[in-house]
C-alpha positions as CSV (number, residue, x, y, z in Angstrom):
1,M,-26.6,-20.4,27.2
2,F,-23.1,-19.5,27.9
3,E,-22.1,-22.6,29.0
4,Q,-23.5,-24.6,25.6
5,I,-21.4,-21.6,23.8
6,K,-18.1,-22.1,25.8
7,H,-18.2,-25.8,25.3
8,N,-19.1,-25.5,21.4
9,M,-16.2,-23.3,21.6
10,E,-14.0,-26.1,23.1
11,T,-14.7,-28.8,20.6
12,I,-13.1,-26.5,17.6
13,T,-9.6,-27.7,17.0
14,G,-7.1,-24.2,16.2
15,V,-9.7,-22.0,17.7
16,A,-7.0,-20.3,20.1
17,I,-5.9,-18.7,17.0
18,Y,-8.5,-15.8,16.4
19,P,-7.9,-14.0,19.1
20,I,-4.7,-13.6,18.5
21,I,-4.9,-12.5,14.7
22,S,-7.7,-10.1,15.8
23,L,-5.4,-8.6,18.7
24,S,-2.8,-8.5,16.0
25,I,-5.1,-6.5,13.6
26,F,-5.7,-4.4,16.1
27,F,-2.9,-3.6,17.5
28,L,-0.9,-3.6,14.0
29,F,-3.9,-0.9,12.6
30,F,-3.3,1.5,16.1
31,V,0.3,0.9,15.2
32,G,0.1,2.1,11.4
33,L,-2.5,5.1,12.1
34,G,0.0,6.7,14.9
35,V,3.1,6.3,12.3
36,W,1.3,7.8,9.6
37,V,-0.6,10.8,12.1
38,F,3.4,11.8,13.2
39,S,4.6,11.3,9.8
40,Y,2.3,13.9,8.5
41,K,3.7,17.4,6.8
42,K,3.4,20.5,9.0
43,E,2.9,22.1,6.1
44,K,-0.3,20.5,5.3
45,I,-1.7,20.2,8.6
46,N,-1.1,24.6,8.5
47,E,-3.3,24.4,5.6
48,L,-6.0,22.5,7.2
49,R,-5.8,24.5,10.2
50,Q,-6.6,27.3,8.3
51,I,-10.0,26.0,6.7
52,P,-12.4,27.1,8.8
53,L,-10.7,30.7,9.1
54,N,-11.1,31.1,4.7
55,D,-14.0,33.2,3.3
56,N,-13.4,32.2,-0.2
57,L,-16.9,30.3,-0.7
């Protein structure tokens, strides 16, 4: 069964670009996420850290 799928994928023109595109999207997403996390303000992180300890419901 795998040989059939492999043969069909090899006959499609330009199919090699899809793994490159998906790797690029994956990489850019996690780089963007890392930039967002490391640029988050320390005051906001400390405020969010205190939420479980607050007793005002």
